[in-house]
C-alpha positions in Angstrom: 0.0 0.0 0.0 1.2 3.4 -0.8 0.8 6.7 1.1 1.3 10.4 0.5 3.6 12.3 2.9 2.6 15.9 2.8 4.6 18.7 4.5 2.6 21.9 5.0 3.6 25.5 4.7 4.1 26.3 1.0 1.7 28.3 -1.0 1.0 26.8 -4.4 2.1 28.8 -7.4 2.2 28.2 -11.2 0.2 26.4 -13.8 -1.5 23.0 -13.9 -3.2 21.2 -16.8 -6.6 19.6 -16.3 -7.1 16.4 -18.5 -10.3 14.5 -19.3 -13.0 13.8 -16.7 -13.0 10.6 -14.8 -16.7 10.7 -14.5 -17.1 11.0 -18.3 -14.3 8.9 -19.8 -15.5 5.7 -18.1 -18.9 6.1 -19.6 -17.5 6.9 -23.1 -15.5 3.7 -22.8 -18.7 1.8 -22.1 -20.6 3.6 -24.9 -17.9 2.3 -27.4 -19.5 -1.1 -26.9 -22.5 0.0 -28.9 -20.6 0.1 -32.2 -18.8 -2.8 -33.7 -15.4 -1.5 -35.0 -12.7 0.8 -33.6 -13.5 3.8 -31.6 -10.8 6.2 -30.2 -11.1 8.3 -27.2 -8.8 11.2 -26.6 -7.8 13.5 -23.5 -8.0 10.2 -21.4 -6.7 10.7 -17.8 -4.0 8.3 -16.7 -5.9 7.0 -13.6 -6.5 3.6 -12.0 -10.3 3.5 -12.9 -9.4 3.8 -16.7 -7.2 0.7 -16.3 -9.9 -1.2 -14.5 -12.5 -0.3 -17.1 -10.1 -1.2 -20.0 -9.6 -4.6 -18.4 -13.4 -5.1 -18.1 -13.8 -4.2 -21.8 -11.2 -6.8 -22.7 -13.1 -9.5 -20.8 -16.2 -8.5 -22.8 -14.3 -9.3 -26.0 -12.8 -6.0 -26.9 -9.1 -5.1 -27.7 -8.0 -2.0 -25.8 -4.8 -0.1 -26.3 -4.0 2.7 -23.9 -1.2 5.2 -24.9 -0.7 7.0 -21.7 1.8 9.5 -23.0 -0.6 10.6 -25.8 -3.7 10.2 -23.5 -5.5 8.1 -26.1 -7.5 5.0 -25.8 -8.3 2.8 -28.9 -11.1 0.3 -28.4 -11.8 -2.4 -31.0 -15.3 -3.8 -30.4 -16.2 -7.2 -32.0 -19.5 -8.1 -33.7 -20.3 -10.6 -30.9 -19.7 -9.4 -27.3 -19.6 -11.4 -24.1 -22.3 -10.3 -21.7 -21.0 -10.9 -18.2 -19.1 -8.3 -16.2 -17.2 -10.1 -13.4 -17.4 -9.3 -9.7 -13.6 -9.1 -9.3 -13.5 -5.9 -11.5 -16.9 -4.5 -10.8 -16.4 -4.4 -7.1 -13.4 -2.1 -7.5 -15.4 0.6 -9.3 -19.0 1.6 -9.2 -18.9 3.1 -12.7 -18.7 -0.4 -14.0 -22.4 -0.6 -13.9 -22.5 1.6 -16.9 -21.9 -1.4 -19.2 -25.3 -2.6 -18.3 -27.1 -0.5 -20.9 -24.8 -1.1 -23.9 -24.7 -4.9 -23.2 -28.6 -5.1 -23.2 -28.6 -3.0 -26.3 -26.0 -5.2 -28.2 -26.7 -8.7 -26.7 -30.3 -8.5 -25.4 -28.8 -9.8 -22.2 -26.4 -8.6 -19.5 -25.0 -10.1 -16.3 -23.3 -7.4 -14.2 -22.0 -7.9 -10.7 -23.7 -5.6 -8.2 -20.9 -2.9 -8.0 -18.6 -1.6 -5.3 -16.7 1.7 -5.3 -16.4 4.5 -2.8 -17.8 4.2 0.6 -19.8 7.5 0.5 -23.3 6.1 1.1 -26.0 3.8 -0.4 -26.5 4.4 -4.2 -29.2 1.9 -5.1 -29.9 0.6 -8.5 -33.7 1.0 -8.3 -33.8 3.8 -10.9 -31.7 1.8 -13.4 -34.0 -1.3 -13.0 -37.3 0.7 -13.1 -36.2 2.5 -16.3 -35.1 -0.7 -18.0 -38.4 -2.4 -17.1 -40.2 0.4 -18.9 -38.1 -0.4 -22.0 -39.2 -4.1 -21.8 -36.2 -5.5 -20.0 -36.6 -8.1 -17.2 -34.1 -7.6 -14.4 -33.5 -9.6 -11.3 -30.7 -10.1 -8.8 -29.2 -13.6 -8.5 -26.0 -14.7 -6.7 -24.7 -11.1 -6.5 -25.3 -10.3 -10.2 -27.9 -8.1 -11.9 -29.3 -10.4 -14.7 -31.0 -8.3 -17.4 -32.9 -9.9 -20.4 -34.7 -8.3 -23.3 -36.7 -11.0 -25.0 -37.0 -8.9 -28.1 -35.7 -5.6 -29.2 -36.4 -3.0 -26.5 -39.3 -0.7 -27.1 -39.1 3.0 -26.4 -41.0 4.4 -23.5 -41.6 7.5 -21.3 -39.5 7.3 -18.2 -39.8 9.7 -15.3 -36.8 9.7 -12.8 -37.7 10.4 -9.2 -34.2 11.7 -8.9 -31.9 13.0 -11.6 -29.6 10.1 -11.3 -26.5 10.3 -13.5 -25.8 6.6 -13.5 -29.3 5.5 -14.3 -29.6 8.1 -17.1 -26.4 6.8 -18.6 -27.7 3.3 -18.7 -31.1 4.3 -20.1 -29.5 6.4 -22.7 -27.1 3.8 -23.9 -29.9 1.2 -23.9 -32.5 3.5 -25.7 -30.3 4.5 -28.6 -30.8 1.1 -30.2 -34.3 0.5 -29.0 -37.3 0.5 -31.3 -39.3 3.8 -31.2 -38.9 6.9 -29.1 -37.8 7.1 -25.4 -38.3 10.2 -23.3 -36.3 10.6 -20.0 -37.8 13.2 -17.8 -36.0 14.8 -14.8 -32.8 13.9 -16.5 -29.5 15.3 -15.0 -27.7 18.1 -16.8 -24.1 17.4 -15.8 -21.4 18.2 -18.4 -20.5 14.5 -18.3 -24.0 13.6 -19.4 -23.7 16.2 -22.2 -20.4 14.7 -23.2 -21.9 11.2 -23.4 -24.8 12.5 -25.5 -22.4 14.2 -27.9 -20.5 11.0 -28.4 -23.7 9.0 -29.0 -24.8 11.6 -31.6 -21.5 11.4 -33.4 -21.9 7.6 -33.5 -25.3 8.1 -35.3 -27.8 8.2 -32.4 -30.8 10.5 -32.4 -30.7 12.4 -29.0 -32.6 15.6 -28.4 -32.8 18.0 -25.5 -29.1 17.6 -24.7 -28.2 19.7 -21.6 -31.9 20.0 -20.5 -34.0 18.1 -18.0 -35.8 16.2 -20.8 -34.0 13.8 -23.2 -35.6 12.4 -26.3 -34.0 9.5 -28.0 -35.3 8.1 -31.4 -33.8 4.6 -31.6 -31.7 3.6 -34.6 -30.7 0.2 -36.0 -27.0 0.5 -35.8 -24.2 2.9 -34.6 -20.8 3.6 -36.0 -17.5 3.9 -34.2 -16.0 7.4 -33.7 -13.1 9.5 -32.3 -14.2 11.6 -29.4 -12.4 14.0 -27.0 -13.3 13.7 -23.4 -14.7 16.8 -21.6 -12.2 18.4 -19.1 -12.5 17.2 -15.4 -14.4 20.0 -13.6 -13.9 18.2 -10.2 -10.1 18.1 -10.8 -10.2 21.7 -11.9 -12.2 22.6 -8.8 -9.7 20.8 -6.5 -6.8 22.8 -7.9 -8.9 26.0 -7.4 -9.5 25.2 -3.7 -5.8 24.2 -3.4 -4.8 27.7 -4.5 -7.2 29.3 -2.0 -6.4 27.2 1.0 -2.6 27.7 0.7 -2.9 31.4 -0.1 -1.4 30.7 -3.5 -1.7 31.7 -7.2 -2.7 28.9 -9.6 -3.6 29.0 -13.3 -5.8 26.1 -14.0 -5.2 25.4 -17.7 -8.1 23.7 -19.6 -10.4 24.2 -16.6 -13.9 25.3 -17.7 -15.1 27.9 -15.3 -18.7 27.7 -16.8 -18.9 24.2 -15.3 -17.9 25.5 -11.8 -19.8 28.7 -11.5 -21.2 28.2 -8.0 -17.9 26.7 -6.6 -15.8 29.5 -8.0 -18.3 32.0 -6.7 -17.9 30.5 -3.2 -14.2 30.9 -3.5 -14.7 34.6 -4.4 -16.9 34.8 -1.3 -14.1 33.3 0.7 -11.7 36.1 -0.4 -10.1 34.7 -3.5 -9.7 36.4 -6.8 -10.8 34.5 -9.9 -9.8 35.5 -13.4 -11.4 33.6 -16.3 -9.5 33.3 -19.6 -9.7 31.5 -22.9 -7.4 28.7 -21.7 -8.8 28.2 -18.3 -8.9 30.3 -15.1 -6.6 31.7 -12.4 -7.3 31.6 -8.7 -5.3 33.9 -6.3 -5.6 34.2 -2.6 -3.6 36.7 -0.5 -5.1 36.2 3.0 -6.7 33.6 5.2 -10.0 32.6 3.7 -13.4 33.4 5.0 -15.8 30.6 6.0 -18.5 29.9 3.4 -21.7 28.0 3.6 -22.2 25.1 1.1 -25.2 23.1 0.1 -24.6 20.2 -2.3 -27.2 19.7 -5.1 -27.4 18.1 -8.6 -25.8 20.1 -11.4 -25.8 23.0 -11.8 -25.8 23.1 -8.0 -22.7 22.8 -5.9 -21.1 19.5 -6.7 -21.0 16.9 -3.9 -17.5 15.9 -5.2 -16.0 19.3 -4.1 -17.7 19.2 -0.6 -14.6 17.5 1.2 -12.3 20.1 -0.3 -14.5 23.0 0.9 -14.7 21.5 4.5 -10.9 21.4 4.4 -10.9 25.1 3.3 -13.5 26.1 6.0 -11.4 24.2 8.6 -8.7 26.9 8.5 -11.0 29.9 7.6 -12.0 32.8 9.7 -15.5 32.3 11.2 -17.9 29.3 10.9 -19.8 27.7 8.1 -22.5 25.2 7.6 -22.0 22.4 5.0 -25.1 20.6 3.9 -24.7 17.2 2.1 -28.0 16.3 0.1 -26.6 13.6 -2.1 -24.6 11.0 -0.1 -25.4 10.3 3.5 -21.9 8.8 4.3 -19.9 11.6 2.8 -19.0 13.0 6.2 -17.0 9.8 7.1 -13.7 11.6 6.3 -14.5 14.2 9.0 -13.1 12.0 11.7 -9.8 12.0 9.9 -9.8 15.8 9.7 -10.4 15.7 13.5 -6.9 14.1 13.8 -5.4 17.2 12.1 -7.1 19.5 14.7 -10.1 20.5 12.6 -13.3 21.6 14.5 -16.1 20.0 12.6 -19.4 18.7 14.2 -21.8 16.6 12.1 -25.5 16.1 12.6 -27.3 14.0 10.0 -26.6 15.7 6.6 -25.2 18.9 8.2 -21.6 19.7 9.3 -20.8 22.8 11.3 -17.2 23.8 10.6 -15.5 26.3 12.9 -12.3 27.6 11.4 -9.0 27.3 13.4 -5.8 29.3 12.9 -3.8 26.2 12.1 -3.9 22.4 11.7 -1.3 19.9 12.9 0.1 17.2 10.7 -0.9 13.5 11.6 -1.5 10.2 10.0 -4.9 10.0 8.3 -6.7 7.6 5.9 -8.4 8.4 2.6 -11.9 6.9 2.6 -12.8 7.8 -0.9 -11.5 9.7 -3.9 -12.6 13.3 -3.0 -12.1 12.7 0.8 -8.4 11.8 0.0 -8.0 15.0 -2.0 -9.5 17.0 0.9 -7.1 15.5 3.4 -4.1 16.3 1.1 -5.3 19.9 0.9 -5.5 20.1 4.7 -2.1 18.6 4.9 -0.7 21.3 2.7 -1.6 23.9 5.4 -1.0 21.8 8.5 2.1 22.2 10.7 4.6 19.4 10.2 4.0 16.2 8.2 0.6 14.6 7.3 0.7 11.1 6.1 -2.3 10.1 4.0 -2.8 6.4 3.7 -4.8 4.3 1.3 -4.1 6.6 -1.6 -5.3 4.1 -4.2 -8.6 6.0 -3.8 -6.9 9.2 -4.9 -5.2 7.4 -7.8 -8.6 6.4 -9.0 -9.5 10.1 -9.8 -6.4 12.2 -10.1 -3.7 11.6 -12.8 -0.1 12.6 -11.8 -1.3 14.1 -8.5 2.0 14.1 -6.8 3.8 15.4 -9.8 1.3 18.2 -10.4 1.3 19.3 -6.7 5.2 19.2 -6.7 5.2 21.3 -9.9 3.2 24.0 -8.0 5.6 24.0 -5.1 3.8 21.7 -2.8 5.8 19.4 -0.6 4.5 15.9 -1.2 5.9 12.5 -2.0 4.7 9.0 -2.4 6.0 6.5 -0.1 5.7 2.6 0.3 4.2 1.4 3.5 
């Protein structure tokens, strides 16, 4: 197991490049299953989850080549796919469930292990199953696998989502593009990653209307074609670097960061006292003083992203004043707060609320990353803590951040990977 050894005290300064989004590229890889032939995905982040998904696609019968230096994935999809996604891979990454829709569309059958992933709360598959039922798919759980069967070609339907679930929408989209007739998904999420997936599907020959709105309309087609598609920049990574600049009183140019995808988060940083300049090639965040505490309420996009909540708790932990952070999406996302306590943070949780009282300084200590974003939040806290903070179980961080140590070091942060 590796760990990060972080020595606090250095303000971050310089430029950092944001690559493709983790929460998009995995779904684009799954969507490639819909078209026999060779699809190419560019701007691919060199993260652990991409390697896991690549291996999953290989087991489904694909050939996958990953050029890490060029950030390119080449996926060769056969005419006949295997239809079972095994537990040993799916348990490592919840996003593996996104192969469910493409496999049903291509094979009329899918057996996908009930997924694992981050321990941030229960994320049931009820919306996935209910939507697929509407398309004429029988789904049941047997021996730890979701077994989905379409006895004939799926039939388009009107689907209302009780909650704008990103994962359910991705599966329903990729199933409906090859269904017969028209499918309408109401209360659909509007995340940039959903837009990215829709744009790739359209390039493949799908008919998808209402992209970027809460109502998606899909007219099924008989066949799709392979494409070359560039992954949207990772807004969560960009937001993490923005908070890193603010928490360390630094000056960071986030190249390729799309400020339009982070309007509320960047506005919160301005409220905290940061200066944000938006340019054609990204944005720059500058902080010259101790931040002011800011309230945060997580909501589906375009609301404040839950994936930036831990980073903002870390920011508030050393800010002047007190702030309330409300988590509306994942009930276990405050698990990492107990690790922040080890650094001296004053955070009290009650249900889905966390009251954060800023302190003048944190103190380095050993802590454990409980999920991707919690790990990033702990590293940010370590950057401003007195002494050394050792962050354990950094495989979580590797799942979502490419070249994390190298990028932080390039900005002047003191961090190194160690074997434990």
